[in-house]
N, CA, C, O and CB atoms as a CASP TS submission, in Angstrom:
PFRMAT TS
TARGET T0000
AUTHOR 0000-0000-0000
METHOD Language model
MODEL 1
PARENT N/A
ATOM      1  N   MET     1       0.594  -0.785  -0.075  1.00  0.00           N
ATOM      2  CA  MET     1      -0.156  -0.104   0.068  1.00  0.00           C
ATOM      3  C   MET     1       0.960   1.287  -0.035  1.00  0.00           C
ATOM      4  O   MET     1       0.480   2.421  -0.036  1.00  0.00           O
ATOM      5  CB  MET     1      -1.028  -0.518   1.255  1.00  0.00           C
ATOM      6  N   GLU     2       2.299   1.101  -0.109  1.00  0.00           N
ATOM      7  CA  GLU     2       2.801   1.960   0.008  1.00  0.00           C
ATOM      8  C   GLU     2       3.370   2.954  -1.543  1.00  0.00           C
ATOM      9  O   GLU     2       3.884   2.575  -2.596  1.00  0.00           O
ATOM     10  CB  GLU     2       3.623   1.419   0.907  1.00  0.00           C
ATOM     11  N   SER     3       2.978   4.319  -1.035  1.00  0.00           N
ATOM     12  CA  SER     3       3.205   4.679  -2.672  1.00  0.00           C
ATOM     13  C   SER     3       4.721   4.560  -3.405  1.00  0.00           C
ATOM     14  O   SER     3       5.713   5.033  -2.852  1.00  0.00           O
ATOM     15  CB  SER     3       2.781   6.297  -2.871  1.00  0.00           C
ATOM     16  N   PRO     4       4.773   4.049  -4.383  1.00  0.00           N
ATOM     17  CA  PRO     4       5.719   3.658  -4.895  1.00  0.00           C
ATOM     18  C   PRO     4       7.150   4.666  -5.612  1.00  0.00           C
ATOM     19  O   PRO     4       8.264   4.315  -6.001  1.00  0.00           O
ATOM     20  CB  PRO     4       5.018   2.922  -5.681  1.00  0.00           C
ATOM     21  N   ALA     5       6.645   5.677  -5.561  1.00  0.00           N
ATOM     22  CA  ALA     5       7.762   7.107  -5.680  1.00  0.00           C
ATOM     23  C   ALA     5       7.122   8.342  -4.968  1.00  0.00           C
ATOM     24  O   ALA     5       6.338   9.125  -5.506  1.00  0.00           O
ATOM     25  CB  ALA     5       8.063   7.672  -7.470  1.00  0.00           C
ATOM     26  N   PRO     6       7.647   8.412  -3.453  1.00  0.00           N
ATOM     27  CA  PRO     6       6.865   9.700  -2.824  1.00  0.00           C
ATOM     28  C   PRO     6       7.826  10.831  -3.191  1.00  0.00           C
ATOM     29  O   PRO     6       8.890  10.614  -3.769  1.00  0.00           O
ATOM     30  CB  PRO     6       6.591   9.635  -1.031  1.00  0.00           C
ATOM     31  N   PRO     7       7.436  11.959  -2.857  1.00  0.00           N
ATOM     32  CA  PRO     7       8.159  13.181  -3.520  1.00  0.00           C
ATOM     33  C   PRO     7       9.797  13.274  -2.821  1.00  0.00           C
ATOM     34  O   PRO     7       9.947  12.596  -1.805  1.00  0.00           O
ATOM     35  CB  PRO     7       7.150  14.754  -3.147  1.00  0.00           C
ATOM     36  N   THR     8      10.593  13.796  -3.144  1.00  0.00           N
ATOM     37  CA  THR     8      11.871  13.959  -2.429  1.00  0.00           C
ATOM     38  C   THR     8      11.702  14.747  -1.532  1.00  0.00           C
ATOM     39  O   THR     8      12.206  14.538  -0.429  1.00  0.00           O
ATOM     40  CB  THR     8      12.932  14.363  -3.111  1.00  0.00           C
ATOM     41  N   LEU     9      10.907  15.908  -1.802  1.00  0.00           N
ATOM     42  CA  LEU     9      10.897  17.017  -0.608  1.00  0.00           C
ATOM     43  C   LEU     9       9.243  17.276  -0.215  1.00  0.00           C
ATOM     44  O   LEU     9       8.447  17.960  -0.858  1.00  0.00           O
ATOM     45  CB  LEU     9      11.712  18.655  -1.210  1.00  0.00           C
ATOM     46  N   LEU    10       9.070  16.759   0.635  1.00  0.00           N
ATOM     47  CA  LEU    10       7.371  16.995   1.043  1.00  0.00           C
ATOM     48  C   LEU    10       6.789  18.278   1.776  1.00  0.00           C
ATOM     49  O   LEU    10       7.106  18.590   2.924  1.00  0.00           O
ATOM     50  CB  LEU    10       6.925  15.847   2.069  1.00  0.00           C
ATOM     51  N   GLN    11       6.155  18.784   1.206  1.00  0.00           N
ATOM     52  CA  GLN    11       5.450  19.728   1.819  1.00  0.00           C
ATOM     53  C   GLN    11       4.180  19.631   2.718  1.00  0.00           C
ATOM     54  O   GLN    11       3.040  19.463   2.285  1.00  0.00           O
ATOM     55  CB  GLN    11       5.208  20.401   0.943  1.00  0.00           C
ATOM     56  N   LEU    12       4.578  19.777   4.204  1.00  0.00           N
ATOM     57  CA  LEU    12       3.621  19.684   4.888  1.00  0.00           C
ATOM     58  C   LEU    12       2.937  20.788   6.023  1.00  0.00           C
ATOM     59  O   LEU    12       3.693  21.368   6.801  1.00  0.00           O
ATOM     60  CB  LEU    12       3.948  18.673   5.316  1.00  0.00           C
ATOM     61  N   GLU    13       1.774  20.982   6.052  1.00  0.00           N
ATOM     62  CA  GLU    13       1.212  22.233   6.709  1.00  0.00           C
ATOM     63  C   GLU    13       1.084  21.633   8.131  1.00  0.00           C
ATOM     64  O   GLU    13       0.504  20.551   8.217  1.00  0.00           O
ATOM     65  CB  GLU    13      -0.305  22.852   6.023  1.00  0.00           C
ATOM     66  N   CYS    14       1.454  22.086   9.003  1.00  0.00           N
ATOM     67  CA  CYS    14       1.421  21.910  10.564  1.00  0.00           C
ATOM     68  C   CYS    14      -0.058  22.571  11.151  1.00  0.00           C
ATOM     69  O   CYS    14      -0.491  23.720  11.059  1.00  0.00           O
ATOM     70  CB  CYS    14       2.864  22.786  11.297  1.00  0.00           C
ATOM     71  N   PHE    15      -0.630  21.370  11.779  1.00  0.00           N
ATOM     72  CA  PHE    15      -1.822  21.939  12.467  1.00  0.00           C
ATOM     73  C   PHE    15      -1.569  22.596  14.078  1.00  0.00           C
ATOM     74  O   PHE    15      -2.051  23.633  14.536  1.00  0.00           O
ATOM     75  CB  PHE    15      -2.907  20.685  12.527  1.00  0.00           C
ATOM     76  N   TYR    16      -0.744  21.718  14.676  1.00  0.00           N
ATOM     77  CA  TYR    16       0.061  22.112  16.000  1.00  0.00           C
ATOM     78  C   TYR    16       1.310  21.521  16.269  1.00  0.00           C
ATOM     79  O   TYR    16       1.699  20.492  15.715  1.00  0.00           O
ATOM     80  CB  TYR    16      -0.675  21.818  17.171  1.00  0.00           C
ATOM     81  N   ALA    17       1.904  22.114  17.057  1.00  0.00           N
ATOM     82  CA  ALA    17       3.070  21.324  17.542  1.00  0.00           C
ATOM     83  C   ALA    17       2.516  21.043  19.461  1.00  0.00           C
ATOM     84  O   ALA    17       1.770  21.661  20.221  1.00  0.00           O
ATOM     85  CB  ALA    17       4.837  22.486  17.226  1.00  0.00           C
ATOM     86  N   TYR    18       3.348  19.826  19.583  1.00  0.00           N
ATOM     87  CA  TYR    18       3.095  19.550  20.884  1.00  0.00           C
ATOM     88  C   TYR    18       4.247  18.674  21.167  1.00  0.00           C
ATOM     89  O   TYR    18       5.218  18.460  20.441  1.00  0.00           O
ATOM     90  CB  TYR    18       1.709  18.952  21.156  1.00  0.00           C
ATOM     91  N   GLY    19       3.942  18.124  22.532  1.00  0.00           N
ATOM     92  CA  GLY    19       5.102  17.032  23.220  1.00  0.00           C
ATOM     93  C   GLY    19       4.527  15.743  23.565  1.00  0.00           C
ATOM     94  O   GLY    19       3.446  15.430  24.066  1.00  0.00           O
ATOM     95  N   TYR    20       5.436  15.142  23.204  1.00  0.00           N
ATOM     96  CA  TYR    20       4.998  13.348  23.229  1.00  0.00           C
ATOM     97  C   TYR    20       5.888  12.670  23.636  1.00  0.00           C
ATOM     98  O   TYR    20       6.827  12.493  22.860  1.00  0.00           O
ATOM     99  CB  TYR    20       4.684  12.579  21.920  1.00  0.00           C
ATOM    100  N   ARG    21       5.951  11.936  25.197  1.00  0.00           N
ATOM    101  CA  ARG    21       7.035  11.515  25.518  1.00  0.00           C
ATOM    102  C   ARG    21       8.091  11.530  25.677  1.00  0.00           C
ATOM    103  O   ARG    21       8.899  10.603  25.627  1.00  0.00           O
ATOM    104  CB  ARG    21       7.122  11.171  25.347  1.00  0.00           C
ATOM    105  N   GLY    22       8.316  13.219  26.018  1.00  0.00           N
ATOM    106  CA  GLY    22       9.739  14.347  25.971  1.00  0.00           C
ATOM    107  C   GLY    22      10.479  14.551  24.488  1.00  0.00           C
ATOM    108  O   GLY    22      11.608  14.979  24.253  1.00  0.00           O
ATOM    109  N   ARG    23       9.372  14.062  23.513  1.00  0.00           N
ATOM    110  CA  ARG    23      10.056  14.337  22.284  1.00  0.00           C
ATOM    111  C   ARG    23       8.728  15.713  21.431  1.00  0.00           C
ATOM    112  O   ARG    23       7.520  15.880  21.600  1.00  0.00           O
ATOM    113  CB  ARG    23      10.313  12.457  21.285  1.00  0.00           C
ATOM    114  N   ALA    24       9.731  16.402  20.571  1.00  0.00           N
ATOM    115  CA  ALA    24       9.042  17.912  20.161  1.00  0.00           C
ATOM    116  C   ALA    24       8.293  16.989  18.900  1.00  0.00           C
ATOM    117  O   ALA    24       8.923  16.047  18.419  1.00  0.00           O
ATOM    118  CB  ALA    24      10.384  19.596  19.581  1.00  0.00           C
ATOM    119  N   MET    25       6.564  17.411  18.277  1.00  0.00           N
ATOM    120  CA  MET    25       6.347  16.632  17.317  1.00  0.00           C
ATOM    121  C   MET    25       5.264  17.661  16.704  1.00  0.00           C
ATOM    122  O   MET    25       4.877  18.640  17.344  1.00  0.00           O
ATOM    123  CB  MET    25       5.956  15.103  17.724  1.00  0.00           C
ATOM    124  N   PHE    26       4.892  17.405  15.637  1.00  0.00           N
ATOM    125  CA  PHE    26       4.281  18.719  14.569  1.00  0.00           C
ATOM    126  C   PHE    26       3.336  17.602  14.317  1.00  0.00           C
ATOM    127  O   PHE    26       3.757  16.492  13.992  1.00  0.00           O
ATOM    128  CB  PHE    26       5.335  19.571  12.976  1.00  0.00           C
ATOM    129  N   ALA    27       1.565  17.963  14.513  1.00  0.00           N
ATOM    130  CA  ALA    27       0.508  17.257  13.464  1.00  0.00           C
ATOM    131  C   ALA    27       0.527  17.631  12.564  1.00  0.00           C
ATOM    132  O   ALA    27       0.603  18.848  12.397  1.00  0.00           O
ATOM    133  CB  ALA    27      -0.702  17.220  13.576  1.00  0.00           C
ATOM    134  N   VAL    28       0.475  16.874  11.679  1.00  0.00           N
ATOM    135  CA  VAL    28       0.446  16.880   9.915  1.00  0.00           C
ATOM    136  C   VAL    28      -0.784  16.008   9.476  1.00  0.00           C
ATOM    137  O   VAL    28      -1.479  15.363  10.260  1.00  0.00           O
ATOM    138  CB  VAL    28       1.991  16.099   9.131  1.00  0.00           C
ATOM    139  N   ARG    29      -0.951  16.072   8.168  1.00  0.00           N
ATOM    140  CA  ARG    29      -1.811  14.964   7.253  1.00  0.00           C
ATOM    141  C   ARG    29      -0.888  14.148   6.610  1.00  0.00           C
ATOM    142  O   ARG    29       0.051  14.789   6.137  1.00  0.00           O
ATOM    143  CB  ARG    29      -2.780  15.590   6.075  1.00  0.00           C
ATOM    144  N   ALA    30      -0.841  12.878   6.427  1.00  0.00           N
ATOM    145  CA  ALA    30      -0.445  12.128   5.827  1.00  0.00           C
ATOM    146  C   ALA    30      -0.151  12.286   4.209  1.00  0.00           C
ATOM    147  O   ALA    30      -1.088  12.006   3.461  1.00  0.00           O
ATOM    148  CB  ALA    30      -1.142  11.345   6.196  1.00  0.00           C
ATOM    149  N   PRO    31       0.786  12.612   3.771  1.00  0.00           N
ATOM    150  CA  PRO    31       0.975  12.944   2.494  1.00  0.00           C
ATOM    151  C   PRO    31       0.523  11.951   1.228  1.00  0.00           C
ATOM    152  O   PRO    31       0.054  12.311   0.148  1.00  0.00           O
ATOM    153  CB  PRO    31       2.311  13.194   2.476  1.00  0.00           C
ATOM    154  N   PHE    32       0.788  10.672   1.658  1.00  0.00           N
ATOM    155  CA  PHE    32       0.313   9.859   0.998  1.00  0.00           C
ATOM    156  C   PHE    32       0.273   8.336   1.696  1.00  0.00           C
ATOM    157  O   PHE    32       0.895   8.102   2.732  1.00  0.00           O
ATOM    158  CB  PHE    32       0.981  10.012  -0.157  1.00  0.00           C
ATOM    159  N   ALA    33      -0.721   7.093   0.845  1.00  0.00           N
ATOM    160  CA  ALA    33      -1.138   5.997   1.815  1.00  0.00           C
ATOM    161  C   ALA    33       0.268   5.523   2.114  1.00  0.00           C
ATOM    162  O   ALA    33       1.203   5.935   1.428  1.00  0.00           O
ATOM    163  CB  ALA    33      -2.211   4.764   1.192  1.00  0.00           C
ATOM    164  N   MET    34       0.460   4.642   3.146  1.00  0.00           N
ATOM    165  CA  MET    34       1.915   3.592   3.553  1.00  0.00           C
ATOM    166  C   MET    34       1.064   2.711   4.645  1.00  0.00           C
ATOM    167  O   MET    34      -0.113   2.545   4.965  1.00  0.00           O
ATOM    168  CB  MET    34       3.660   4.599   4.461  1.00  0.00           C
ATOM    169  N   ASP    35       2.360   2.249   5.022  1.00  0.00           N
ATOM    170  CA  ASP    35       1.993   1.042   5.914  1.00  0.00           C
ATOM    171  C   ASP    35       2.112   1.761   7.291  1.00  0.00           C
ATOM    172  O   ASP    35       2.465   2.935   7.406  1.00  0.00           O
ATOM    173  CB  ASP    35       3.061  -0.388   5.747  1.00  0.00           C
ATOM    174  N   GLY    36       1.807   1.000   8.246  1.00  0.00           N
ATOM    175  CA  GLY    36       1.485   1.485   9.798  1.00  0.00           C
ATOM    176  C   GLY    36       2.789   2.076  10.327  1.00  0.00           C
ATOM    177  O   GLY    36       2.893   3.018  11.113  1.00  0.00           O
ATOM    178  N   ALA    37       3.919   1.253   9.677  1.00  0.00           N
ATOM    179  CA  ALA    37       5.180   1.602  10.361  1.00  0.00           C
ATOM    180  C   ALA    37       5.907   2.735   9.855  1.00  0.00           C
ATOM    181  O   ALA    37       7.092   2.829  10.179  1.00  0.00           O
ATOM    182  CB  ALA    37       6.057   0.527  10.340  1.00  0.00           C
ATOM    183  N   ALA    38       5.343   3.692   9.044  1.00  0.00           N
ATOM    184  CA  ALA    38       5.089   4.888   8.351  1.00  0.00           C
ATOM    185  C   ALA    38       6.853   4.922   7.387  1.00  0.00           C
ATOM    186  O   ALA    38       7.393   5.942   6.959  1.00  0.00           O
ATOM    187  CB  ALA    38       4.648   6.404   9.713  1.00  0.00           C
ATOM    188  N   GLN    39       7.278   3.803   7.303  1.00  0.00           N
ATOM    189  CA  GLN    39       8.838   3.457   6.237  1.00  0.00           C
ATOM    190  C   GLN    39       8.890   4.679   5.438  1.00  0.00           C
ATOM    191  O   GLN    39       9.842   5.438   5.619  1.00  0.00           O
ATOM    192  CB  GLN    39       8.775   1.906   4.942  1.00  0.00           C
ATOM    193  N   GLY    40       7.997   4.966   4.582  1.00  0.00           N
ATOM    194  CA  GLY    40       7.863   6.018   3.422  1.00  0.00           C
ATOM    195  C   GLY    40       7.994   7.335   3.615  1.00  0.00           C
ATOM    196  O   GLY    40       8.052   8.137   2.684  1.00  0.00           O
ATOM    197  N   LEU    41       8.064   7.736   5.182  1.00  0.00           N
ATOM    198  CA  LEU    41       8.171   9.014   5.886  1.00  0.00           C
ATOM    199  C   LEU    41       9.840   9.288   6.526  1.00  0.00           C
ATOM    200  O   LEU    41      10.548  10.283   6.370  1.00  0.00           O
ATOM    201  CB  LEU    41       6.966   8.949   7.165  1.00  0.00           C
ATOM    202  N   ILE    42      10.084   8.224   7.157  1.00  0.00           N
ATOM    203  CA  ILE    42      11.283   8.237   8.062  1.00  0.00           C
ATOM    204  C   ILE    42      12.519   8.722   7.281  1.00  0.00           C
ATOM    205  O   ILE    42      12.910   8.056   6.322  1.00  0.00           O
ATOM    206  CB  ILE    42      11.557   6.784   8.670  1.00  0.00           C
ATOM    207  N   GLY    43      12.990   9.563   7.554  1.00  0.00           N
ATOM    208  CA  GLY    43      14.723   9.861   6.556  1.00  0.00           C
ATOM    209  C   GLY    43      14.419  10.932   5.627  1.00  0.00           C
ATOM    210  O   GLY    43      15.302  11.652   5.161  1.00  0.00           O
ATOM    211  N   LYS    44      12.583  11.111   5.212  1.00  0.00           N
ATOM    212  CA  LYS    44      12.570  12.054   4.269  1.00  0.00           C
ATOM    213  C   LYS    44      12.348  13.500   4.834  1.00  0.00           C
ATOM    214  O   LYS    44      11.631  13.864   5.765  1.00  0.00           O
ATOM    215  CB  LYS    44      11.579  11.682   3.317  1.00  0.00           C
ATOM    216  N   ARG    45      13.358  14.387   3.814  1.00  0.00           N
ATOM    217  CA  ARG    45      12.983  15.806   4.044  1.00  0.00           C
ATOM    218  C   ARG    45      11.477  16.393   3.514  1.00  0.00           C
ATOM    219  O   ARG    45      10.936  16.195   2.426  1.00  0.00           O
ATOM    220  CB  ARG    45      14.100  16.612   3.344  1.00  0.00           C
ATOM    221  N   ALA    46      10.974  17.224   4.731  1.00  0.00           N
ATOM    222  CA  ALA    46       9.958  18.230   4.596  1.00  0.00           C
ATOM    223  C   ALA    46      10.163  19.332   4.790  1.00  0.00           C
ATOM    224  O   ALA    46      11.148  19.727   5.413  1.00  0.00           O
ATOM    225  CB  ALA    46       9.070  18.107   5.186  1.00  0.00           C
ATOM    226  N   LEU    47       9.045  20.272   4.170  1.00  0.00           N
ATOM    227  CA  LEU    47       9.127  21.639   4.573  1.00  0.00           C
ATOM    228  C   LEU    47       7.557  21.671   5.473  1.00  0.00           C
ATOM    229  O   LEU    47       6.396  21.613   5.068  1.00  0.00           O
ATOM    230  CB  LEU    47       9.314  22.811   3.063  1.00  0.00           C
ATOM    231  N   ILE    48       8.053  21.772   6.635  1.00  0.00           N
ATOM    232  CA  ILE    48       6.863  21.928   7.445  1.00  0.00           C
ATOM    233  C   ILE    48       6.542  23.291   7.836  1.00  0.00           C
ATOM    234  O   ILE    48       7.242  23.912   8.636  1.00  0.00           O
ATOM    235  CB  ILE    48       6.968  21.161   8.609  1.00  0.00           C
ATOM    236  N   ASP    49       5.757  23.652   7.424  1.00  0.00           N
ATOM    237  CA  ASP    49       5.284  25.081   7.460  1.00  0.00           C
ATOM    238  C   ASP    49       6.732  26.392   7.465  1.00  0.00           C
ATOM    239  O   ASP    49       7.054  27.327   8.198  1.00  0.00           O
ATOM    240  CB  ASP    49       4.254  25.152   9.045  1.00  0.00           C
ATOM    241  N   GLY    50       7.424  25.577   5.829  1.00  0.00           N
ATOM    242  CA  GLY    50       8.466  26.552   5.650  1.00  0.00           C
ATOM    243  C   GLY    50       9.250  26.641   6.181  1.00  0.00           C
ATOM    244  O   GLY    50       9.941  27.658   6.238  1.00  0.00           O
ATOM    245  N   VAL    51       9.490  25.359   6.916  1.00  0.00           N
ATOM    246  CA  VAL    51      11.117  25.025   7.421  1.00  0.00           C
ATOM    247  C   VAL    51      11.620  23.762   7.400  1.00  0.00           C
ATOM    248  O   VAL    51      10.927  22.804   7.742  1.00  0.00           O
ATOM    249  CB  VAL    51      11.393  25.350   8.819  1.00  0.00           C
ATOM    250  N   LEU    52      12.976  23.626   6.964  1.00  0.00           N
ATOM    251  CA  LEU    52      12.836  22.455   6.448  1.00  0.00           C
ATOM    252  C   LEU    52      13.687  21.619   7.265  1.00  0.00           C
ATOM    253  O   LEU    52      14.788  21.940   7.713  1.00  0.00           O
ATOM    254  CB  LEU    52      13.106  22.432   5.064  1.00  0.00           C
ATOM    255  N   GLN    53      12.909  20.201   7.465  1.00  0.00           N
ATOM    256  CA  GLN    53      12.911  19.530   8.313  1.00  0.00           C
ATOM    257  C   GLN    53      13.219  17.929   7.994  1.00  0.00           C
ATOM    258  O   GLN    53      12.623  17.487   7.012  1.00  0.00           O
ATOM    259  CB  GLN    53      11.829  19.861   8.848  1.00  0.00           C
ATOM    260  N   GLU    54      13.939  17.165   8.594  1.00  0.00           N
ATOM    261  CA  GLU    54      14.269  15.744   8.153  1.00  0.00           C
ATOM    262  C   GLU    54      13.529  15.117   9.377  1.00  0.00           C
ATOM    263  O   GLU    54      13.922  15.267  10.534  1.00  0.00           O
ATOM    264  CB  GLU    54      16.031  15.321   7.975  1.00  0.00           C
ATOM    265  N   ILE    55      12.191  14.252   8.943  1.00  0.00           N
ATOM    266  CA  ILE    55      11.563  13.645   9.658  1.00  0.00           C
ATOM    267  C   ILE    55      12.016  12.133  10.333  1.00  0.00           C
ATOM    268  O   ILE    55      12.320  11.348   9.435  1.00  0.00           O
ATOM    269  CB  ILE    55      10.569  13.683   8.987  1.00  0.00           C
ATOM    270  N   VAL    56      12.124  11.576  11.630  1.00  0.00           N
ATOM    271  CA  VAL    56      12.645  11.135  12.068  1.00  0.00           C
ATOM    272  C   VAL    56      11.952  10.047  12.799  1.00  0.00           C
ATOM    273  O   VAL    56      12.443   8.933  12.983  1.00  0.00           O
ATOM    274  CB  VAL    56      13.224  11.872  12.430  1.00  0.00           C
ATOM    275  N   ALA    57      10.858  10.408  13.180  1.00  0.00           N
ATOM    276  CA  ALA    57      10.088   9.476  13.747  1.00  0.00           C
ATOM    277  C   ALA    57       8.072   9.834  13.246  1.00  0.00           C
ATOM    278  O   ALA    57       7.729  10.996  13.028  1.00  0.00           O
ATOM    279  CB  ALA    57      10.587   9.644  15.595  1.00  0.00           C
ATOM    280  N   VAL    58       7.398   9.078  13.184  1.00  0.00           N
ATOM    281  CA  VAL    58       6.023   9.062  13.312  1.00  0.00           C
ATOM    282  C   VAL    58       5.532   8.377  14.212  1.00  0.00           C
ATOM    283  O   VAL    58       6.100   7.333  14.530  1.00  0.00           O
ATOM    284  CB  VAL    58       5.464   8.738  12.354  1.00  0.00           C
ATOM    285  N   SER    59       4.310   8.798  14.879  1.00  0.00           N
ATOM    286  CA  SER    59       3.551   8.390  16.191  1.00  0.00           C
ATOM    287  C   SER    59       2.367   8.589  15.455  1.00  0.00           C
ATOM    288  O   SER    59       2.160   9.510  14.665  1.00  0.00           O
ATOM    289  CB  SER    59       3.738   9.281  17.703  1.00  0.00           C
ATOM    290  N   ARG    60       1.341   7.365  15.860  1.00  0.00           N
ATOM    291  CA  ARG    60      -0.111   7.645  16.126  1.00  0.00           C
ATOM    292  C   ARG    60      -0.669   6.959  16.852  1.00  0.00           C
ATOM    293  O   ARG    60      -0.114   5.864  16.937  1.00  0.00           O
ATOM    294  CB  ARG    60      -0.859   7.648  15.213  1.00  0.00           C
ATOM    295  N   GLN    61      -2.034   7.116  17.794  1.00  0.00           N
ATOM    296  CA  GLN    61      -2.466   6.311  18.557  1.00  0.00           C
ATOM    297  C   GLN    61      -3.104   5.188  17.838  1.00  0.00           C
ATOM    298  O   GLN    61      -3.057   4.230  18.610  1.00  0.00           O
ATOM    299  CB  GLN    61      -3.202   6.925  19.395  1.00  0.00           C
ATOM    300  N   ILE    62      -3.623   4.876  16.843  1.00  0.00           N
ATOM    301  CA  ILE    62      -3.594   3.349  16.311  1.00  0.00           C
ATOM    302  C   ILE    62      -3.357   2.990  15.336  1.00  0.00           C
ATOM    303  O   ILE    62      -2.990   3.746  14.437  1.00  0.00           O
ATOM    304  CB  ILE    62      -4.461   2.732  16.331  1.00  0.00           C
ATOM    305  N   THR    63      -3.502   1.612  15.188  1.00  0.00           N
ATOM    306  CA  THR    63      -2.507   0.991  14.443  1.00  0.00           C
ATOM    307  C   THR    63      -3.107   0.542  12.900  1.00  0.00           C
ATOM    308  O   THR    63      -4.280   0.713  12.570  1.00  0.00           O
ATOM    309  CB  THR    63      -1.980  -0.274  15.331  1.00  0.00           C
ATOM    310  N   GLY    64      -2.310   0.080  12.240  1.00  0.00           N
ATOM    311  CA  GLY    64      -2.840  -0.417  10.833  1.00  0.00           C
ATOM    312  C   GLY    64      -2.017   0.460   9.627  1.00  0.00           C
ATOM    313  O   GLY    64      -0.899   0.973   9.583  1.00  0.00           O
ATOM    314  N   PRO    65      -3.268   0.351   8.575  1.00  0.00           N
ATOM    315  CA  PRO    65      -1.917   1.137   7.445  1.00  0.00           C
ATOM    316  C   PRO    65      -2.475   2.500   8.000  1.00  0.00           C
ATOM    317  O   PRO    65      -3.420   2.584   8.784  1.00  0.00           O
ATOM    318  CB  PRO    65      -1.999   0.916   5.176  1.00  0.00           C
ATOM    319  N   ILE    66      -1.518   3.914   7.308  1.00  0.00           N
ATOM    320  CA  ILE    66      -1.911   4.968   6.904  1.00  0.00           C
ATOM    321  C   ILE    66      -2.530   5.538   5.917  1.00  0.00           C
ATOM    322  O   ILE    66      -1.913   5.609   4.854  1.00  0.00           O
ATOM    323  CB  ILE    66      -1.329   5.339   6.958  1.00  0.00           C
ATOM    324  N   ALA    67      -3.773   6.045   5.987  1.00  0.00           N
ATOM    325  CA  ALA    67      -4.306   6.939   4.761  1.00  0.00           C
ATOM    326  C   ALA    67      -3.881   7.993   4.337  1.00  0.00           C
ATOM    327  O   ALA    67      -3.698   8.846   5.206  1.00  0.00           O
ATOM    328  CB  ALA    67      -5.372   7.313   4.844  1.00  0.00           C
ATOM    329  N   LYS    68      -3.626   8.296   3.226  1.00  0.00           N
ATOM    330  CA  LYS    68      -3.384   9.755   2.963  1.00  0.00           C
ATOM    331  C   LYS    68      -4.455  10.509   3.054  1.00  0.00           C
ATOM    332  O   LYS    68      -5.554  10.292   2.543  1.00  0.00           O
ATOM    333  CB  LYS    68      -2.860  10.025   1.747  1.00  0.00           C
ATOM    334  N   GLY    69      -3.962  11.856   4.046  1.00  0.00           N
ATOM    335  CA  GLY    69      -4.632  13.001   4.345  1.00  0.00           C
ATOM    336  C   GLY    69      -4.863  12.572   6.000  1.00  0.00           C
ATOM    337  O   GLY    69      -5.298  13.431   6.766  1.00  0.00           O
ATOM    338  N   GLU    70      -4.610  11.475   6.396  1.00  0.00           N
ATOM    339  CA  GLU    70      -4.712  10.896   8.009  1.00  0.00           C
ATOM    340  C   GLU    70      -3.831  11.863   8.821  1.00  0.00           C
ATOM    341  O   GLU    70      -2.716  12.268   8.495  1.00  0.00           O
ATOM    342  CB  GLU    70      -4.062   9.168   8.247  1.00  0.00           C
ATOM    343  N   PRO    71      -4.592  12.191  10.043  1.00  0.00           N
ATOM    344  CA  PRO    71      -3.845  13.341  10.869  1.00  0.00           C
ATOM    345  C   PRO    71      -2.818  11.926  11.388  1.00  0.00           C
ATOM    346  O   PRO    71      -3.097  10.735  11.525  1.00  0.00           O
ATOM    347  CB  PRO    71      -5.005  14.491  12.362  1.00  0.00           C
ATOM    348  N   ILE    72      -1.630  12.648  11.572  1.00  0.00           N
ATOM    349  CA  ILE    72      -0.567  11.780  12.364  1.00  0.00           C
ATOM    350  C   ILE    72       0.502  12.609  12.758  1.00  0.00           C
ATOM    351  O   ILE    72       0.569  13.734  12.262  1.00  0.00           O
ATOM    352  CB  ILE    72       0.040  10.588  11.547  1.00  0.00           C
ATOM    353  N   GLY    73       1.618  12.116  13.829  1.00  0.00           N
ATOM    354  CA  GLY    73       2.318  12.795  14.537  1.00  0.00           C
ATOM    355  C   GLY    73       3.580  12.672  13.831  1.00  0.00           C
ATOM    356  O   GLY    73       3.848  11.497  13.580  1.00  0.00           O
ATOM    357  N   VAL    74       4.442  13.521  13.428  1.00  0.00           N
ATOM    358  CA  VAL    74       5.932  13.389  13.136  1.00  0.00           C
ATOM    359  C   VAL    74       7.010  14.095  13.807  1.00  0.00           C
ATOM    360  O   VAL    74       7.041  15.304  14.039  1.00  0.00           O
ATOM    361  CB  VAL    74       6.126  13.699  11.911  1.00  0.00           C
ATOM    362  N   GLU    75       7.768  13.349  14.055  1.00  0.00           N
ATOM    363  CA  GLU    75       9.052  14.116  15.172  1.00  0.00           C
ATOM    364  C   GLU    75       9.781  14.390  13.608  1.00  0.00           C
ATOM    365  O   GLU    75       9.574  13.742  12.582  1.00  0.00           O
ATOM    366  CB  GLU    75      10.265  12.758  16.771  1.00  0.00           C
ATOM    367  N   ALA    76      10.761  15.657  13.810  1.00  0.00           N
ATOM    368  CA  ALA    76      11.519  16.027  13.054  1.00  0.00           C
ATOM    369  C   ALA    76      12.669  16.874  13.671  1.00  0.00           C
ATOM    370  O   ALA    76      12.613  17.522  14.716  1.00  0.00           O
ATOM    371  CB  ALA    76      10.822  16.558  12.166  1.00  0.00           C
ATOM    372  N   ARG    77      13.819  16.732  12.746  1.00  0.00           N
ATOM    373  CA  ARG    77      14.720  17.927  13.262  1.00  0.00           C
ATOM    374  C   ARG    77      15.188  19.094  12.115  1.00  0.00           C
ATOM    375  O   ARG    77      15.139  18.765  10.930  1.00  0.00           O
ATOM    376  CB  ARG    77      16.129  17.231  13.888  1.00  0.00           C
ATOM    377  N   ALA    78      15.565  20.234  12.421  1.00  0.00           N
ATOM    378  CA  ALA    78      16.124  21.053  11.330  1.00  0.00           C
ATOM    379  C   ALA    78      17.235  20.582  10.539  1.00  0.00           C
ATOM    380  O   ALA    78      18.110  19.852  11.004  1.00  0.00           O
ATOM    381  CB  ALA    78      16.518  22.221  11.822  1.00  0.00           C
ATOM    382  N   CYS    79      17.213  20.905   9.603  1.00  0.00           N
ATOM    383  CA  CYS    79      18.202  20.330   8.560  1.00  0.00           C
ATOM    384  C   CYS    79      19.125  21.179   8.062  1.00  0.00           C
ATOM    385  O   CYS    79      19.941  20.784   7.229  1.00  0.00           O
ATOM    386  CB  CYS    79      17.581  19.820   7.439  1.00  0.00           C
TER
END
């Protein structure tokens, strides 16, 4: 179910920033459908509200595949 060729630089709109288990997270919409482990996002570069970031982790409260547009939490660090 993972997208065969996700874009190299993702454009993600942040709904809000929050803390989760001591990590700084951003609530965004999933840019494409992927498996529940979100390996299609880990390590990708993204513009999150105009700031270049690298996605290092994805967190969600449910399990199973991620649908395009689903709200997810991403942990990112500035590039």
